[in-house]
N, C-alpha and C positions, 0 to 999 in steps of 0.2 A: 564512599561510593565505590562499588565494585565494577571492574571493567574486564571483560573477557573477549578476546578476539580469536576467531577460528576460521578455517576455510570451509566454504560450502562445497557441495558435491558437483562434480562435472566440469568445474573450471576453476582456475586459480584466482579469477576475478571475484568469485563469489565469496563473501566474507560476512561475518555477523558481529554485532556489537551488543553485548548484554549489559544493562545498567540497572542496578538495584541499590537504593541508598542504605538499606538496613538488611544485613544478612540474617538467615534463619527465620524469616518471617514470611508466611504465606500471603502473597499479595496478588491481586488480579494483574494479569499480564496484558500489556498492549504491544501487539506485534506490528512493527512498521517495516514494510519492504519497499525497496526501489529496484532499479535495474542497472546493470552494467552497460558498457558500450555495445553498439550494434551498427550495422551498415548505415552510414549517414550521420551517426551521432557518436563522435569519438569520446566525448566525456558527457555522461548522462547526469544531469542535474538532480534527478530523483535519488541517485545513490548518495550524494553529498547531503541532500536535504534530510533523508530519514535518519542518517547518523547524527546530524546536528540536532534534529528534533528529539532523538533519544537522549542525547546528553543534556539538553536543556530541560526536557521533560522530567528527567531523573532529579534535576536540581529544583524543579518547581513542585513536583508531586511526590511526597514521601510515602504515599499510600498505594503507589502503583509501581509495577516493575516494567521497564521498557526493554524490548528486544528489537534490534534493528538488523536487517539482513539485506544484502545486495544480491539479488537473484541474477543468474546467468540468463542472457537473452537466448534461450535454447528451448526448442519445442519439446524436447524430451525431459531435460533436467529441471526446468523451472517448475512444471507441475509436480514433479516428484519432490522437489525441495519444499514446496508449499505444504504438501501432505505430511512430510517429515516434521516441519516446524510446528504445525498444528498438533500433531501427535505428541511431540516432545513438550511443548509449553502449555497446551490447552488454554490458549489466550481467551480473554473476555472480549477484546477488540482486535480486529485485524484490519489495518489500514494500509492499502497497497497504493503506491505512487508510481507514476510513469510520465513520460513526456509525450506531447502531441503537437504536431505542426499546426493544428487547428486551434489550439488553446492560446488565449491571450491573458487569461487569469486562471483561477481555480475552476476546474470542470469536474463536477461530482457525478459519477456514473450511477445510473439507477438500475441498470440491468447488465447481465452477461449472457452470451449466446453460445449454444452448442454448435459452433461453426469455426472454421479456420481458413485463413487465406493462404494461398501458395506464395508466401513471401519468405525469403531466406532469413535464418537467424544469424547470430554472430559467427557460427561455424560454416555458414553457407548451406545449411540444411533447411528443407521446407517441411511443412506438416504432411504426414503420410496420407491423411484423408481430409475430406471437406468438413468433417465433424470432429469434436473433441472426445466424446464418449458415446460409443455405439449404443443406441436404444435409450439413451438418457433424455430427460426433458429438453425441449428446444430452447428454453429461456429460464434463467434464474434471476431473481430480483435481489438487489443489495439489501442487507438487513440493518444498515445504518439509518439514522434519522436524516435522510438525504435532504429533505426540504428544509428542515431546521438548520442543517449545516449551511446551506446556501443563504438562508435568511440571516443567520448569525454572522457569516462572513461579510455579507453586504452591509449589515448594520454597523460592522466594525470598519467599514470603508474599503474592503477588499473586493475586487471584481470576481464574481462567482456566478456560475451557471449550472443548471441541472441538465444532464444529457441522458438520452436513451440509446446512444450509439457509441460504444467504446471501441469501435473498429473490430476487426477479426484477427488481430495479431496477438502477440504474447500478453498484452495488457488485458484483453478480453479473456484469454485462456487462463491467466492467473486468477482473475476474479471468479471465473466459472468454477475452477477447481477448488478455490477457497470456500466458496458457498456450498459446493457439493460435499467437501470434507466436513464442513460444519454440520450439515444435515445428518451425515452418517455417524460422526464421532463426537461432536461437540455442539449440541443443539442450542446452547445458550450463547455461542459465539456470535458477535455482530461484526459483519464483514462488508467492506466496500472498497471502491477504487476512486482515486483522485488523479486527474491529469493536470500537469503543469506545463507551461510553454516550453517547447523544444528549444526555443531561442534564449531561454533564461541562462545567463552566464553566472558562474559561481563567483560570488563577491560583488557583482554589479546587477545588471538587468539583462535586457535583450532588445534586439532591433524591433521586433514586433510584439514584445511582451509589455503588458500593462502593469506588471508587478516587478519590483526590484528584488534582489536577493534578500535583503533584510525584510521586505514585505512577504516573501515566500516563507521565511522562518516564522515571522509574527503571525501570518495567516495560518500556517500549519499548526502552531500552538493553539490558536483560537479554535481551529477545527477539532483538535484533540479534546479541548475543553467541552465543546458541544457534544461530543460523543461520550464523555465521562459523566455528564449530568444524568442521563437515564440509567447508566451503569450504577452510579452511587444510589440512586433511588431504589433500584432493584435490590442492592445489597442491604439497604436499610430495612426493606420489607422482610428480607430473609433473616436478618439478625435479631 
C-alpha cells in the first residue's frame, strides 16, 4: 500500500492522503474530501472521516485508487483546490463530506446552488459576491445515484436522508465547483456531497447525533460501495 502526504494550497491545514494498493496500474480514482476547522468547529469530523475511509477503502478494494484531501474552509482556496484535484487525478467518483448542525445522520445532497452566504471562513473572510460564478447556471444537480445511496444506507440500518438544500456556505460552494469542473473537464466524473452531524465526535458519537463514529465509518464504506456499483457496470460495458 502506498501512502503519500502533502500540503494543500492556501493553508497548512490542507493535506492529502493518496492510497493505492498496487503501483503502476491505472485504476479509477475515488476522490474523498473533507474540511478543516472553521469558526464554531475546532475539529472537523469530516477531515478524519475521509482519511479513515481512504485507508480502509484501499484495504477493501484493490481495483480502486483512493485520494483523500482535507480542504481549507476558505472561500478562495477551497474551490481552487477542487479544480486542481480534479485536473490532477481525473477521478471517476468525487465524494465530498462536511458537517452540518442540522444533520443527525447521513444527509445526501441532491443539488448545489450558484449562491454564497456572507459568512466568514476560517480566515475571517466572506464571499465577495452573492453568487459563485457570474453568469453560470443557478443550480447544478449531483451526479451520484443519490436515491440509491439513501436507500442502501437505510437498508443497512444507518439513518440517511435526501436533501435539496446544502446551505450556501463552503459545502455548497465545493459541490457546485466540483460539478462545474466535471462538466467542463471530466464529463464521466460522478460527484456529490454528504453531510454528517457537526456534533459527531471522533472515536465516539455526539450529543445530537444518531450515528456513532464506528457507524460513520461503516456507513461511509457502504456509501462508497453504492457508488462503485454503477462505476463497475460502466467499466464492464467499456471493456
